N, C-alpha and C positions, 0 to 999 in steps of 0.2 A: 704788304700783301702782293704788290706787283712783283717784287723780287721773289717772293715765295712761289708765285704762279710760274715764273720763269724757271726756277729751280725744278719744280715738279714737271714742267714740260720737257726740260732737258733730261730728266730721268725717265721720260716716257710715260709718266703718270697723268691720268686725267685730272682736271681741276675740280676737286671736291671741296666745297666750302669749309668743311671741318678740317681737312688735311691742309688746306691753304692757311687756315687760322693757326694750326699747330706748328707748321713750318715757320710762319711769320713770327710767332711768339718765341720759338727757339732762336731764330735769327736775331731778334731784338735782345733777347737775354744774353746772347753771346758777347755783348758789349760789357756785361757786368764784370767779367774777368780779363777782358782784353786790356793789355798795357802797352801802348805804342812807345816808340823811341821818344825820349824826352828831349826837349830843346831847353837847356838850362837858362837861356835868355828869357824864356817865356815867364817863368816864375818871378824873375827880377822885375821885368817891365810891368807885369800885371800887378805886382805889389805896389810899384810906384804909381801906376794909374789909379788904383783903388785908394791909396793914401792921399792922392791929390783930388779925390772926389769925382773922378772921371768914370762914367759908366762904360762897361765893356760888353760887347755883344759879339757873337759869332754867327756868320752867315756861311753856311756850308752846303756845297753840292755833295750830297751823300745819300746812300740808300738807308741810312739809319735815321730814326726819328730824333727829335730834340732830346727825348728821354735817353736814347742810346748814346748820343753825343755827350750828354751830361754825365753818364756813367763812365765813359772813356776819360773825360776830363777829371772826374773824381779819382779814377785809378792812378793818375799822375799827380794828384794833389793840387789841381788848379780850378776845380769846379766852383769853389767859393768866390773866385775873383770874376766870374762871368755872370752878368745880370740877365742877359737874354740870349737865347739860341734860336736861330731861324734855320730850319733844315729844309732843303729842297724836297725831301721825302714827305714832309708834313704839308708844305704849301703847294706843291705841284709845279714849281717853277725853278729853273736853274739860273745861276749867275751865268751870263751877264744880263739876263732879262730884267727889265725894270720892276716887274711885279714882285720879285723876291726882295729887292731893295725896298720897295714900298711896304712889304710885310715887316721888314726890319724897322722902318720909320713908325709904323703903326704900333708895333710891340714896344718901342722905346717911348713913343708919344712925343717925338721931336720932329723938327723940320730937317730937310735934307742938308741945308746949309750948316747944321749943327753937328754933322757926322763926318768923321774922317775914317775912310775904310782903308785898312792896311792889308795888302795881299801880295802874293807872289806870281799871280797870273796876270799878264798884261791885259789880255782880252777880258777874262772873267772878272777879275778884281778891279784893275785900274780903269779900263774903258767902261766896264759895266757900272762902276760907281760914278764916274764922271757923267755918263749919259743919263744917269738917274738924279743928277744934281748934287751928289755927295762929293766931298773932297776925297783925295786918294794919296796914298803913299805906296810906292813900289818897293817891296821887300825882296831883295835878291839873294839873301843869305842861304836859302835852301836850294836854290837852283842847281848848284854843283852836285848835290846829292842825286838829282834826277838826270844829270848829264846835260843840263840845259844852260843856255847862255842868256843873259839879260836881253830884253827886247829893246832895240834902239828907239822905237817910237815912244815907249813908256819912259825910258830914261830921259827923253827930251821934254816930256809933258809934266811930270810931277816930281816932287822930292823922292829920292831913292835912298834906301838904307840897306846896308849889307849885314847889319846886325840889329836885332830888336833893341839892344841897349842904346842905339842911336835915336830911338823914337822919343825918349825923354827930352833930349836936346831940341828936337824938332818942335815939340809941343810949345816951346817958349817963343818960336818964331811967329811973326805976324802973317797970317793968311797964306802959308806956303802950299795949301792943299789943292788949290784949283788949277786946272790946266793953263799953262802959259805957252801958247804956240811960240815955238822958237826959243823957249826958255831953257835954262840949264837945270841939271839935277844936283842933288846933294848926295854925296856918298860917304 
C-alpha cells in the first residue's frame, strides 16, 4: 500500500483508499506472471539442501509481500524448496536491521546460532546476519552482474563462495559461519 500511495502521488492523484487498494492489488498480482532471470545453481543447491533435511528461508528487502515473492519463486520452479519467506514489505524492517532477522527466527522457530544466512550484500546480508547472531556466508557470484566488486571486509570475516554449488561443501565444515577477525575466506 505504501508503494501504491507513492505511485499515485507520482501521477498527481490524491490518495483515495479505494484507489490505493486497487493499485496495491494490481502491483501484488504483477508477480504472478513475472519470471526473473534464473540462476541455474539455485535449483541444484536448493535440491541438495532439501534432500539433506535443511530448511530454507528467504529474507528479502522488497516491496512485494511474501505472497508476491512466493509467486516469483513459483514462476522459476523453486517455490517448493523454500519453507519460509520474510519480506521487508510485510514486517516493516529492512536488512540489515535486527528486527527482520528476528522475524526470520520467529518464523522458523529456531535460535540465531542455528541459522546460516547466505547473501551477496556485505552490509545487508553478512554484517546484518552477524550483528543479529546468525552465521553468514558471503556469496559473490552475482556481483559482476551489477558491476560490483567483493567487499574486502566481508571477504575477511566469513566464508565466501563464488558459486552456490560451493555451499554444499561448506555445509560439511565445522562452524565456519561466525565472524573470525583477521580470518581468511573460502573461495
